[in-house]
mmCIF file of the N, C-alpha and C atoms, coordinates in Angstrom:
data_MODEL
# 
_entry.id   MODEL 
# 
loop_
_atom_site.group_PDB 
_atom_site.id 
_atom_site.type_symbol 
_atom_site.label_atom_id 
_atom_site.label_alt_id 
_atom_site.label_comp_id 
_atom_site.label_asym_id 
_atom_site.label_entity_id 
_atom_site.label_seq_id 
_atom_site.pdbx_PDB_ins_code 
_atom_site.Cartn_x 
_atom_site.Cartn_y 
_atom_site.Cartn_z 
_atom_site.occupancy 
_atom_site.B_iso_or_equiv 
_atom_site.pdbx_formal_charge 
_atom_site.auth_seq_id 
_atom_site.auth_comp_id 
_atom_site.auth_asym_id 
_atom_site.auth_atom_id 
_atom_site.pdbx_PDB_model_num 
ATOM 1   N N  . MET A 1 1  ? 0.673   -1.224 0.343   1.00 0.00 ? 1  MET A N  1 
ATOM 2   C CA . MET A 1 1  ? -0.006  0.115  -0.290  1.00 0.00 ? 1  MET A CA 1 
ATOM 3   C C  . MET A 1 1  ? 0.707   1.256  -0.071  1.00 0.00 ? 1  MET A C  1 
ATOM 4   N N  . ALA A 1 2  ? 0.276   2.119  -1.176  1.00 0.00 ? 2  ALA A N  1 
ATOM 5   C CA . ALA A 1 2  ? 1.329   3.538  -0.962  1.00 0.00 ? 2  ALA A CA 1 
ATOM 6   C C  . ALA A 1 2  ? 1.102   4.220  0.146   1.00 0.00 ? 2  ALA A C  1 
ATOM 7   N N  . THR A 1 3  ? 1.828   4.750  0.595   1.00 0.00 ? 3  THR A N  1 
ATOM 8   C CA . THR A 1 3  ? 1.762   5.946  1.501   1.00 0.00 ? 3  THR A CA 1 
ATOM 9   C C  . THR A 1 3  ? 2.009   7.287  1.455   1.00 0.00 ? 3  THR A C  1 
ATOM 10  N N  . ASP A 1 4  ? 2.002   7.625  0.469   1.00 0.00 ? 4  ASP A N  1 
ATOM 11  C CA . ASP A 1 4  ? 1.797   9.325  -0.220  1.00 0.00 ? 4  ASP A CA 1 
ATOM 12  C C  . ASP A 1 4  ? 0.523   9.435  0.186   1.00 0.00 ? 4  ASP A C  1 
ATOM 13  N N  . PHE A 1 5  ? 0.398   11.357 0.721   1.00 0.00 ? 5  PHE A N  1 
ATOM 14  C CA . PHE A 1 5  ? -1.061  11.754 0.115   1.00 0.00 ? 5  PHE A CA 1 
ATOM 15  C C  . PHE A 1 5  ? -1.574  10.996 1.674   1.00 0.00 ? 5  PHE A C  1 
ATOM 16  N N  . SER A 1 6  ? -1.123  11.124 2.943   1.00 0.00 ? 6  SER A N  1 
ATOM 17  C CA . SER A 1 6  ? -1.340  10.320 4.254   1.00 0.00 ? 6  SER A CA 1 
ATOM 18  C C  . SER A 1 6  ? -2.559  11.330 4.323   1.00 0.00 ? 6  SER A C  1 
ATOM 19  N N  . PHE A 1 7  ? -2.562  12.658 4.296   1.00 0.00 ? 7  PHE A N  1 
ATOM 20  C CA . PHE A 1 7  ? -3.679  13.982 4.683   1.00 0.00 ? 7  PHE A CA 1 
ATOM 21  C C  . PHE A 1 7  ? -4.750  13.169 4.125   1.00 0.00 ? 7  PHE A C  1 
ATOM 22  N N  . MET A 1 8  ? -4.742  12.801 2.694   1.00 0.00 ? 8  MET A N  1 
ATOM 23  C CA . MET A 1 8  ? -5.603  12.862 2.115   1.00 0.00 ? 8  MET A CA 1 
ATOM 24  C C  . MET A 1 8  ? -6.290  11.588 2.426   1.00 0.00 ? 8  MET A C  1 
ATOM 25  N N  . ARG A 1 9  ? -5.654  10.362 2.440   1.00 0.00 ? 9  ARG A N  1 
ATOM 26  C CA . ARG A 1 9  ? -5.901  9.191  3.210   1.00 0.00 ? 9  ARG A CA 1 
ATOM 27  C C  . ARG A 1 9  ? -7.030  8.862  4.289   1.00 0.00 ? 9  ARG A C  1 
ATOM 28  N N  . ALA A 1 10 ? -5.952  10.403 5.526   1.00 0.00 ? 10 ALA A N  1 
ATOM 29  C CA . ALA A 1 10 ? -6.936  10.312 6.691   1.00 0.00 ? 10 ALA A CA 1 
ATOM 30  C C  . ALA A 1 10 ? -8.472  11.483 6.405   1.00 0.00 ? 10 ALA A C  1 
ATOM 31  N N  . TYR A 1 11 ? -8.007  12.078 5.726   1.00 0.00 ? 11 TYR A N  1 
ATOM 32  C CA . TYR A 1 11 ? -9.354  12.902 5.386   1.00 0.00 ? 11 TYR A CA 1 
ATOM 33  C C  . TYR A 1 11 ? -10.489 12.222 4.275   1.00 0.00 ? 11 TYR A C  1 
ATOM 34  N N  . GLY A 1 12 ? -10.327 10.907 3.715   1.00 0.00 ? 12 GLY A N  1 
ATOM 35  C CA . GLY A 1 12 ? -11.086 9.954  3.098   1.00 0.00 ? 12 GLY A CA 1 
ATOM 36  C C  . GLY A 1 12 ? -11.824 8.861  4.360   1.00 0.00 ? 12 GLY A C  1 
ATOM 37  N N  . LYS A 1 13 ? -10.726 8.695  4.977   1.00 0.00 ? 13 LYS A N  1 
ATOM 38  C CA . LYS A 1 13 ? -11.204 7.805  5.921   1.00 0.00 ? 13 LYS A CA 1 
ATOM 39  C C  . LYS A 1 13 ? -12.178 8.332  6.955   1.00 0.00 ? 13 LYS A C  1 
ATOM 40  N N  . LEU A 1 14 ? -11.927 9.764  7.643   1.00 0.00 ? 14 LEU A N  1 
ATOM 41  C CA . LEU A 1 14 ? -12.932 10.568 8.204   1.00 0.00 ? 14 LEU A CA 1 
ATOM 42  C C  . LEU A 1 14 ? -13.992 10.697 7.816   1.00 0.00 ? 14 LEU A C  1 
ATOM 43  N N  . HIS A 1 15 ? -14.150 10.718 6.506   1.00 0.00 ? 15 HIS A N  1 
ATOM 44  C CA . HIS A 1 15 ? -15.613 10.855 5.760   1.00 0.00 ? 15 HIS A CA 1 
ATOM 45  C C  . HIS A 1 15 ? -16.621 9.636  5.004   1.00 0.00 ? 15 HIS A C  1 
ATOM 46  N N  . GLY A 1 16 ? -15.371 8.609  4.895   1.00 0.00 ? 16 GLY A N  1 
ATOM 47  C CA . GLY A 1 16 ? -16.139 7.527  4.813   1.00 0.00 ? 16 GLY A CA 1 
ATOM 48  C C  . GLY A 1 16 ? -16.145 7.283  3.277   1.00 0.00 ? 16 GLY A C  1 
ATOM 49  N N  . VAL A 1 17 ? -15.041 7.715  2.624   1.00 0.00 ? 17 VAL A N  1 
ATOM 50  C CA . VAL A 1 17 ? -14.696 7.644  1.316   1.00 0.00 ? 17 VAL A CA 1 
ATOM 51  C C  . VAL A 1 17 ? -14.592 6.327  0.717   1.00 0.00 ? 17 VAL A C  1 
ATOM 52  N N  . LYS A 1 18 ? -15.187 5.846  -0.467  1.00 0.00 ? 18 LYS A N  1 
ATOM 53  C CA . LYS A 1 18 ? -14.690 4.669  -0.737  1.00 0.00 ? 18 LYS A CA 1 
ATOM 54  C C  . LYS A 1 18 ? -13.592 4.474  -1.281  1.00 0.00 ? 18 LYS A C  1 
ATOM 55  N N  . GLU A 1 19 ? -12.982 3.034  -1.116  1.00 0.00 ? 19 GLU A N  1 
ATOM 56  C CA . GLU A 1 19 ? -11.447 2.822  -1.656  1.00 0.00 ? 19 GLU A CA 1 
ATOM 57  C C  . GLU A 1 19 ? -11.539 3.498  -3.499  1.00 0.00 ? 19 GLU A C  1 
ATOM 58  N N  . GLY A 1 20 ? -12.293 3.410  -4.003  1.00 0.00 ? 20 GLY A N  1 
ATOM 59  C CA . GLY A 1 20 ? -11.845 3.513  -5.490  1.00 0.00 ? 20 GLY A CA 1 
ATOM 60  C C  . GLY A 1 20 ? -12.288 4.880  -5.998  1.00 0.00 ? 20 GLY A C  1 
ATOM 61  N N  . TYR A 1 21 ? -13.011 5.616  -4.784  1.00 0.00 ? 21 TYR A N  1 
ATOM 62  C CA . TYR A 1 21 ? -12.466 6.905  -5.083  1.00 0.00 ? 21 TYR A CA 1 
ATOM 63  C C  . TYR A 1 21 ? -11.733 8.148  -4.564  1.00 0.00 ? 21 TYR A C  1 
ATOM 64  N N  . LEU A 1 22 ? -11.186 7.333  -3.847  1.00 0.00 ? 22 LEU A N  1 
ATOM 65  C CA . LEU A 1 22 ? -9.836  7.908  -2.712  1.00 0.00 ? 22 LEU A CA 1 
ATOM 66  C C  . LEU A 1 22 ? -9.383  7.616  -3.776  1.00 0.00 ? 22 LEU A C  1 
ATOM 67  N N  . ASP A 1 23 ? -8.889  6.178  -4.318  1.00 0.00 ? 23 ASP A N  1 
ATOM 68  C CA . ASP A 1 23 ? -7.622  6.067  -5.129  1.00 0.00 ? 23 ASP A CA 1 
ATOM 69  C C  . ASP A 1 23 ? -7.610  7.055  -6.536  1.00 0.00 ? 23 ASP A C  1 
ATOM 70  N N  . TYR A 1 24 ? -8.660  7.380  -6.950  1.00 0.00 ? 24 TYR A N  1 
ATOM 71  C CA . TYR A 1 24 ? -8.696  8.191  -8.391  1.00 0.00 ? 24 TYR A CA 1 
ATOM 72  C C  . TYR A 1 24 ? -7.977  9.732  -7.566  1.00 0.00 ? 24 TYR A C  1 
ATOM 73  N N  . ASP A 1 25 ? -8.655  10.271 -6.542  1.00 0.00 ? 25 ASP A N  1 
ATOM 74  C CA . ASP A 1 25 ? -8.081  11.517 -6.216  1.00 0.00 ? 25 ASP A CA 1 
ATOM 75  C C  . ASP A 1 25 ? -6.931  11.377 -6.220  1.00 0.00 ? 25 ASP A C  1 
ATOM 76  N N  . ILE A 1 26 ? -6.166  10.356 -5.348  1.00 0.00 ? 26 ILE A N  1 
ATOM 77  C CA . ILE A 1 26 ? -4.750  10.182 -5.202  1.00 0.00 ? 26 ILE A CA 1 
ATOM 78  C C  . ILE A 1 26 ? -3.927  10.291 -6.711  1.00 0.00 ? 26 ILE A C  1 
ATOM 79  N N  . ARG A 1 27 ? -4.462  9.302  -7.591  1.00 0.00 ? 27 ARG A N  1 
ATOM 80  C CA . ARG A 1 27 ? -3.844  9.327  -8.914  1.00 0.00 ? 27 ARG A CA 1 
ATOM 81  C C  . ARG A 1 27 ? -3.831  10.971 -9.185  1.00 0.00 ? 27 ARG A C  1 
ATOM 82  N N  . ARG A 1 28 ? -5.289  11.521 -9.247  1.00 0.00 ? 28 ARG A N  1 
ATOM 83  C CA . ARG A 1 28 ? -4.975  12.800 -9.826  1.00 0.00 ? 28 ARG A CA 1 
ATOM 84  C C  . ARG A 1 28 ? -4.174  13.878 -9.094  1.00 0.00 ? 28 ARG A C  1 
ATOM 85  N N  . ALA A 1 29 ? -3.891  13.711 -7.820  1.00 0.00 ? 29 ALA A N  1 
ATOM 86  C CA . ALA A 1 29 ? -2.978  14.117 -7.182  1.00 0.00 ? 29 ALA A CA 1 
ATOM 87  C C  . ALA A 1 29 ? -1.724  14.617 -7.630  1.00 0.00 ? 29 ALA A C  1 
ATOM 88  N N  . ARG A 1 30 ? -1.238  13.122 -7.710  1.00 0.00 ? 30 ARG A N  1 
ATOM 89  C CA . ARG A 1 30 ? 0.281   12.711 -7.933  1.00 0.00 ? 30 ARG A CA 1 
ATOM 90  C C  . ARG A 1 30 ? 0.204   13.356 -10.016 1.00 0.00 ? 30 ARG A C  1 
ATOM 91  N N  . ARG A 1 31 ? -0.732  13.119 -10.441 1.00 0.00 ? 31 ARG A N  1 
ATOM 92  C CA . ARG A 1 31 ? -0.489  13.807 -11.666 1.00 0.00 ? 31 ARG A CA 1 
ATOM 93  C C  . ARG A 1 31 ? 0.012   15.063 -12.025 1.00 0.00 ? 31 ARG A C  1 
ATOM 94  N N  . GLU A 1 32 ? -1.248  15.568 -10.841 1.00 0.00 ? 32 GLU A N  1 
ATOM 95  C CA . GLU A 1 32 ? -0.895  17.194 -10.950 1.00 0.00 ? 32 GLU A CA 1 
ATOM 96  C C  . GLU A 1 32 ? -0.023  17.890 -9.819  1.00 0.00 ? 32 GLU A C  1 
ATOM 97  N N  . ASN A 1 33 ? 0.780   16.890 -9.680  1.00 0.00 ? 33 ASN A N  1 
ATOM 98  C CA . ASN A 1 33 ? 1.894   17.279 -8.556  1.00 0.00 ? 33 ASN A CA 1 
ATOM 99  C C  . ASN A 1 33 ? 1.084   17.984 -7.296  1.00 0.00 ? 33 ASN A C  1 
ATOM 100 N N  . ALA A 1 34 ? 0.183   17.714 -7.024  1.00 0.00 ? 34 ALA A N  1 
ATOM 101 C CA . ALA A 1 34 ? -0.354  18.337 -5.727  1.00 0.00 ? 34 ALA A CA 1 
ATOM 102 C C  . ALA A 1 34 ? 0.889   18.425 -4.488  1.00 0.00 ? 34 ALA A C  1 
ATOM 103 N N  . ALA A 1 35 ? 0.416   19.460 -3.658  1.00 0.00 ? 35 ALA A N  1 
ATOM 104 C CA . ALA A 1 35 ? 1.357   19.308 -2.472  1.00 0.00 ? 35 ALA A CA 1 
ATOM 105 C C  . ALA A 1 35 ? 1.298   18.145 -1.677  1.00 0.00 ? 35 ALA A C  1 
ATOM 106 N N  . VAL A 1 36 ? 2.158   17.658 -1.049  1.00 0.00 ? 36 VAL A N  1 
ATOM 107 C CA . VAL A 1 36 ? 2.244   16.344 -0.039  1.00 0.00 ? 36 VAL A CA 1 
ATOM 108 C C  . VAL A 1 36 ? 1.262   16.088 0.843   1.00 0.00 ? 36 VAL A C  1 
ATOM 109 N N  . ASP A 1 37 ? 0.596   17.445 1.342   1.00 0.00 ? 37 ASP A N  1 
ATOM 110 C CA . ASP A 1 37 ? 0.157   17.786 2.248   1.00 0.00 ? 37 ASP A CA 1 
ATOM 111 C C  . ASP A 1 37 ? -1.452  18.351 2.174   1.00 0.00 ? 37 ASP A C  1 
ATOM 112 N N  . ALA A 1 38 ? -1.836  18.229 0.699   1.00 0.00 ? 38 ALA A N  1 
ATOM 113 C CA . ALA A 1 38 ? -2.855  17.911 0.145   1.00 0.00 ? 38 ALA A CA 1 
ATOM 114 C C  . ALA A 1 38 ? -4.248  17.215 0.950   1.00 0.00 ? 38 ALA A C  1 
ATOM 115 N N  . TYR A 1 39 ? -5.175  17.330 1.219   1.00 0.00 ? 39 TYR A N  1 
ATOM 116 C CA . TYR A 1 39 ? -6.119  16.385 1.847   1.00 0.00 ? 39 TYR A CA 1 
ATOM 117 C C  . TYR A 1 39 ? -7.114  16.525 0.880   1.00 0.00 ? 39 TYR A C  1 
ATOM 118 N N  . SER A 1 40 ? -7.692  17.364 -0.395  1.00 0.00 ? 40 SER A N  1 
ATOM 119 C CA . SER A 1 40 ? -8.671  17.639 -0.669  1.00 0.00 ? 40 SER A CA 1 
ATOM 120 C C  . SER A 1 40 ? -9.109  18.384 -1.971  1.00 0.00 ? 40 SER A C  1 
ATOM 121 N N  . TRP A 1 41 ? -9.772  18.588 -2.786  1.00 0.00 ? 41 TRP A N  1 
ATOM 122 C CA . TRP A 1 41 ? -9.895  18.859 -3.808  1.00 0.00 ? 41 TRP A CA 1 
ATOM 123 C C  . TRP A 1 41 ? -11.054 20.034 -3.739  1.00 0.00 ? 41 TRP A C  1 
ATOM 124 N N  . ASP A 1 42 ? -10.650 21.153 -3.910  1.00 0.00 ? 42 ASP A N  1 
ATOM 125 C CA . ASP A 1 42 ? -11.604 22.398 -3.938  1.00 0.00 ? 42 ASP A CA 1 
ATOM 126 C C  . ASP A 1 42 ? -12.745 22.372 -5.217  1.00 0.00 ? 42 ASP A C  1 
ATOM 127 N N  . GLU A 1 43 ? -13.658 21.965 -5.550  1.00 0.00 ? 43 GLU A N  1 
ATOM 128 C CA . GLU A 1 43 ? -14.302 21.929 -6.908  1.00 0.00 ? 43 GLU A CA 1 
ATOM 129 C C  . GLU A 1 43 ? -14.308 23.809 -6.925  1.00 0.00 ? 43 GLU A C  1 
ATOM 130 N N  . GLU A 1 44 ? -14.701 24.520 -5.921  1.00 0.00 ? 44 GLU A N  1 
ATOM 131 C CA . GLU A 1 44 ? -15.356 25.824 -5.823  1.00 0.00 ? 44 GLU A CA 1 
ATOM 132 C C  . GLU A 1 44 ? -14.128 26.538 -6.790  1.00 0.00 ? 44 GLU A C  1 
ATOM 133 N N  . ASN A 1 45 ? -12.815 26.649 -6.136  1.00 0.00 ? 45 ASN A N  1 
ATOM 134 C CA . ASN A 1 45 ? -11.744 27.307 -6.511  1.00 0.00 ? 45 ASN A CA 1 
ATOM 135 C C  . ASN A 1 45 ? -10.771 26.236 -7.480  1.00 0.00 ? 45 ASN A C  1 
ATOM 136 N N  . GLN A 1 46 ? -11.144 25.373 -7.909  1.00 0.00 ? 46 GLN A N  1 
ATOM 137 C CA . GLN A 1 46 ? -10.061 24.830 -8.598  1.00 0.00 ? 46 GLN A CA 1 
ATOM 138 C C  . GLN A 1 46 ? -8.506  24.534 -7.835  1.00 0.00 ? 46 GLN A C  1 
ATOM 139 N N  . ARG A 1 47 ? -8.384  23.894 -6.924  1.00 0.00 ? 47 ARG A N  1 
ATOM 140 C CA . ARG A 1 47 ? -7.431  24.090 -6.056  1.00 0.00 ? 47 ARG A CA 1 
ATOM 141 C C  . ARG A 1 47 ? -7.647  22.458 -5.160  1.00 0.00 ? 47 ARG A C  1 
ATOM 142 N N  . TRP A 1 48 ? -6.434  22.322 -5.033  1.00 0.00 ? 48 TRP A N  1 
ATOM 143 C CA . TRP A 1 48 ? -6.200  21.398 -3.782  1.00 0.00 ? 48 TRP A CA 1 
ATOM 144 C C  . TRP A 1 48 ? -5.933  22.347 -2.209  1.00 0.00 ? 48 TRP A C  1 
ATOM 145 N N  . LYS A 1 49 ? -6.779  21.738 -1.216  1.00 0.00 ? 49 LYS A N  1 
ATOM 146 C CA . LYS A 1 49 ? -6.466  22.496 -0.078  1.00 0.00 ? 49 LYS A CA 1 
ATOM 147 C C  . LYS A 1 49 ? -5.853  21.513 0.777   1.00 0.00 ? 49 LYS A C  1 
ATOM 148 N N  . LYS A 1 50 ? -5.068  22.050 1.338   1.00 0.00 ? 50 LYS A N  1 
ATOM 149 C CA . LYS A 1 50 ? -3.465  21.982 2.220   1.00 0.00 ? 50 LYS A CA 1 
ATOM 150 C C  . LYS A 1 50 ? -3.629  21.623 3.315   1.00 0.00 ? 50 LYS A C  1 
ATOM 151 N N  . PHE A 1 51 ? -3.030  20.899 3.853   1.00 0.00 ? 51 PHE A N  1 
ATOM 152 C CA . PHE A 1 51 ? -2.994  20.553 5.559   1.00 0.00 ? 51 PHE A CA 1 
ATOM 153 C C  . PHE A 1 51 ? -2.627  22.201 6.252   1.00 0.00 ? 51 PHE A C  1 
ATOM 154 N N  . SER A 1 52 ? -1.557  22.305 5.794   1.00 0.00 ? 52 SER A N  1 
ATOM 155 C CA . SER A 1 52 ? -0.435  23.605 6.078   1.00 0.00 ? 52 SER A CA 1 
ATOM 156 C C  . SER A 1 52 ? -1.521  24.555 6.293   1.00 0.00 ? 52 SER A C  1 
ATOM 157 N N  . GLU A 1 53 ? -2.614  24.898 5.329   1.00 0.00 ? 53 GLU A N  1 
ATOM 158 C CA . GLU A 1 53 ? -3.134  25.919 5.458   1.00 0.00 ? 53 GLU A CA 1 
ATOM 159 C C  . GLU A 1 53 ? -4.776  25.907 6.458   1.00 0.00 ? 53 GLU A C  1 
ATOM 160 N N  . LEU A 1 54 ? -5.117  24.680 6.489   1.00 0.00 ? 54 LEU A N  1 
ATOM 161 C CA . LEU A 1 54 ? -5.900  23.632 7.747   1.00 0.00 ? 54 LEU A CA 1 
ATOM 162 C C  . LEU A 1 54 ? -5.045  24.689 8.819   1.00 0.00 ? 54 LEU A C  1 
ATOM 163 N N  . GLU A 1 55 ? -4.125  23.933 8.709   1.00 0.00 ? 55 GLU A N  1 
ATOM 164 C CA . GLU A 1 55 ? -3.441  24.531 10.466  1.00 0.00 ? 55 GLU A CA 1 
ATOM 165 C C  . GLU A 1 55 ? -3.622  26.005 10.488  1.00 0.00 ? 55 GLU A C  1 
ATOM 166 N N  . GLU A 1 56 ? -3.322  26.888 9.698   1.00 0.00 ? 56 GLU A N  1 
ATOM 167 C CA . GLU A 1 56 ? -3.209  28.218 9.512   1.00 0.00 ? 56 GLU A CA 1 
ATOM 168 C C  . GLU A 1 56 ? -4.348  29.001 10.592  1.00 0.00 ? 56 GLU A C  1 
ATOM 169 N N  . LYS A 1 57 ? -5.485  28.293 9.460   1.00 0.00 ? 57 LYS A N  1 
ATOM 170 C CA . LYS A 1 57 ? -6.836  28.916 10.077  1.00 0.00 ? 57 LYS A CA 1 
ATOM 171 C C  . LYS A 1 57 ? -7.206  28.127 11.053  1.00 0.00 ? 57 LYS A C  1 
ATOM 172 N N  . ALA A 1 58 ? -6.751  27.216 11.588  1.00 0.00 ? 58 ALA A N  1 
ATOM 173 C CA . ALA A 1 58 ? -7.206  26.712 13.193  1.00 0.00 ? 58 ALA A CA 1 
ATOM 174 C C  . ALA A 1 58 ? -6.311  27.640 14.041  1.00 0.00 ? 58 ALA A C  1 
ATOM 175 N N  . GLU A 1 59 ? -5.115  28.249 14.036  1.00 0.00 ? 59 GLU A N  1 
ATOM 176 C CA . GLU A 1 59 ? -4.258  28.774 14.368  1.00 0.00 ? 59 GLU A CA 1 
ATOM 177 C C  . GLU A 1 59 ? -4.851  30.016 14.982  1.00 0.00 ? 59 GLU A C  1 
ATOM 178 N N  . SER A 1 60 ? -5.522  30.911 13.534  1.00 0.00 ? 60 SER A N  1 
ATOM 179 C CA . SER A 1 60 ? -6.060  31.995 13.979  1.00 0.00 ? 60 SER A CA 1 
ATOM 180 C C  . SER A 1 60 ? -7.386  31.822 14.536  1.00 0.00 ? 60 SER A C  1 
ATOM 181 N N  . GLY A 1 61 ? -7.784  30.892 15.219  1.00 0.00 ? 61 GLY A N  1 
ATOM 182 C CA . GLY A 1 61 ? -8.844  30.963 15.770  1.00 0.00 ? 61 GLY A CA 1 
ATOM 183 C C  . GLY A 1 61 ? -10.435 30.356 15.276  1.00 0.00 ? 61 GLY A C  1 
ATOM 184 N N  . ASP A 1 62 ? -10.566 29.753 13.895  1.00 0.00 ? 62 ASP A N  1 
ATOM 185 C CA . ASP A 1 62 ? -11.175 29.326 13.335  1.00 0.00 ? 62 ASP A CA 1 
ATOM 186 C C  . ASP A 1 62 ? -11.429 27.879 14.003  1.00 0.00 ? 62 ASP A C  1 
ATOM 187 N N  . ALA A 1 63 ? -12.899 27.639 14.900  1.00 0.00 ? 63 ALA A N  1 
ATOM 188 C CA . ALA A 1 63 ? -12.621 26.632 15.760  1.00 0.00 ? 63 ALA A CA 1 
ATOM 189 C C  . ALA A 1 63 ? -13.096 25.366 14.609  1.00 0.00 ? 63 ALA A C  1 
ATOM 190 N N  . GLU A 1 64 ? -14.009 25.703 13.667  1.00 0.00 ? 64 GLU A N  1 
ATOM 191 C CA . GLU A 1 64 ? -14.288 24.291 12.424  1.00 0.00 ? 64 GLU A CA 1 
ATOM 192 C C  . GLU A 1 64 ? -12.926 23.498 11.976  1.00 0.00 ? 64 GLU A C  1 
ATOM 193 N N  . ALA A 1 65 ? -12.187 24.527 12.061  1.00 0.00 ? 65 ALA A N  1 
ATOM 194 C CA . ALA A 1 65 ? -10.922 23.958 10.823  1.00 0.00 ? 65 ALA A CA 1 
ATOM 195 C C  . ALA A 1 65 ? -10.248 23.676 12.208  1.00 0.00 ? 65 ALA A C  1 
ATOM 196 N N  . ALA A 1 66 ? -10.325 23.818 13.546  1.00 0.00 ? 66 ALA A N  1 
ATOM 197 C CA . ALA A 1 66 ? -8.869  23.200 14.781  1.00 0.00 ? 66 ALA A CA 1 
ATOM 198 C C  . ALA A 1 66 ? -9.691  21.963 14.903  1.00 0.00 ? 66 ALA A C  1 
ATOM 199 N N  . GLU A 1 67 ? -11.197 21.960 14.543  1.00 0.00 ? 67 GLU A N  1 
ATOM 200 C CA . GLU A 1 67 ? -11.614 20.452 14.869  1.00 0.00 ? 67 GLU A CA 1 
ATOM 201 C C  . GLU A 1 67 ? -11.414 19.535 13.738  1.00 0.00 ? 67 GLU A C  1 
ATOM 202 N N  . LEU A 1 68 ? -11.052 19.939 12.728  1.00 0.00 ? 68 LEU A N  1 
ATOM 203 C CA . LEU A 1 68 ? -10.683 18.994 11.716  1.00 0.00 ? 68 LEU A CA 1 
ATOM 204 C C  . LEU A 1 68 ? -9.549  18.640 11.629  1.00 0.00 ? 68 LEU A C  1 
ATOM 205 N N  . VAL A 1 69 ? -8.345  19.670 12.087  1.00 0.00 ? 69 VAL A N  1 
ATOM 206 C CA . VAL A 1 69 ? -7.427  19.405 12.208  1.00 0.00 ? 69 VAL A CA 1 
ATOM 207 C C  . VAL A 1 69 ? -7.054  18.217 13.604  1.00 0.00 ? 69 VAL A C  1 
ATOM 208 N N  . GLN A 1 70 ? -7.657  18.464 14.622  1.00 0.00 ? 70 GLN A N  1 
ATOM 209 C CA . GLN A 1 70 ? -7.767  17.233 15.770  1.00 0.00 ? 70 GLN A CA 1 
ATOM 210 C C  . GLN A 1 70 ? -8.148  16.094 14.837  1.00 0.00 ? 70 GLN A C  1 
ATOM 211 N N  . ARG A 1 71 ? -9.196  15.974 14.226  1.00 0.00 ? 71 ARG A N  1 
ATOM 212 C CA . ARG A 1 71 ? -9.955  14.602 14.010  1.00 0.00 ? 71 ARG A CA 1 
ATOM 213 C C  . ARG A 1 71 ? -8.663  14.143 13.404  1.00 0.00 ? 71 ARG A C  1 
ATOM 214 N N  . LEU A 1 72 ? -7.890  14.766 12.050  1.00 0.00 ? 72 LEU A N  1 
ATOM 215 C CA . LEU A 1 72 ? -7.104  14.278 10.794  1.00 0.00 ? 72 LEU A CA 1 
ATOM 216 C C  . LEU A 1 72 ? -6.028  13.842 11.720  1.00 0.00 ? 72 LEU A C  1 
ATOM 217 N N  . ARG A 1 73 ? -5.301  14.374 12.860  1.00 0.00 ? 73 ARG A N  1 
ATOM 218 C CA . ARG A 1 73 ? -4.515  14.199 13.524  1.00 0.00 ? 73 ARG A CA 1 
ATOM 219 C C  . ARG A 1 73 ? -4.347  12.591 14.296  1.00 0.00 ? 73 ARG A C  1 
ATOM 220 N N  . VAL A 1 74 ? -5.419  12.568 14.686  1.00 0.00 ? 74 VAL A N  1 
ATOM 221 C CA . VAL A 1 74 ? -5.864  11.747 15.540  1.00 0.00 ? 74 VAL A CA 1 
ATOM 222 C C  . VAL A 1 74 ? -5.977  10.154 14.371  1.00 0.00 ? 74 VAL A C  1 
ATOM 223 N N  . ILE A 1 75 ? -6.582  10.313 13.406  1.00 0.00 ? 75 ILE A N  1 
ATOM 224 C CA . ILE A 1 75 ? -6.798  9.368  12.019  1.00 0.00 ? 75 ILE A CA 1 
ATOM 225 C C  . ILE A 1 75 ? -5.434  8.908  12.368  1.00 0.00 ? 75 ILE A C  1 
ATOM 226 N N  . MET A 1 76 ? -4.577  9.631  11.802  1.00 0.00 ? 76 MET A N  1 
ATOM 227 C CA . MET A 1 76 ? -2.992  9.705  11.347  1.00 0.00 ? 76 MET A CA 1 
ATOM 228 C C  . MET A 1 76 ? -2.332  9.198  12.165  1.00 0.00 ? 76 MET A C  1 
ATOM 229 N N  . ARG A 1 77 ? -2.617  9.169  13.429  1.00 0.00 ? 77 ARG A N  1 
ATOM 230 C CA . ARG A 1 77 ? -1.694  8.241  14.743  1.00 0.00 ? 77 ARG A CA 1 
ATOM 231 C C  . ARG A 1 77 ? -1.640  6.794  14.449  1.00 0.00 ? 77 ARG A C  1 
# 
């Protein structure tokens, strides 16, 4: 099993994403040279969401972002 895109794998697990869909997203992220901390595709803005940006939002007081950061870290342990 590949170990790249661990944030995307954790996010998928958190949301119950089916393996085939997750594999598709990871292949796409590889093709597009997404950042290693990419965790989800943002359809509206046509870009990969990055965990580092999520952490910044959490640190600036965004409670929703802080909860997601915490939940992803627990899954990744």
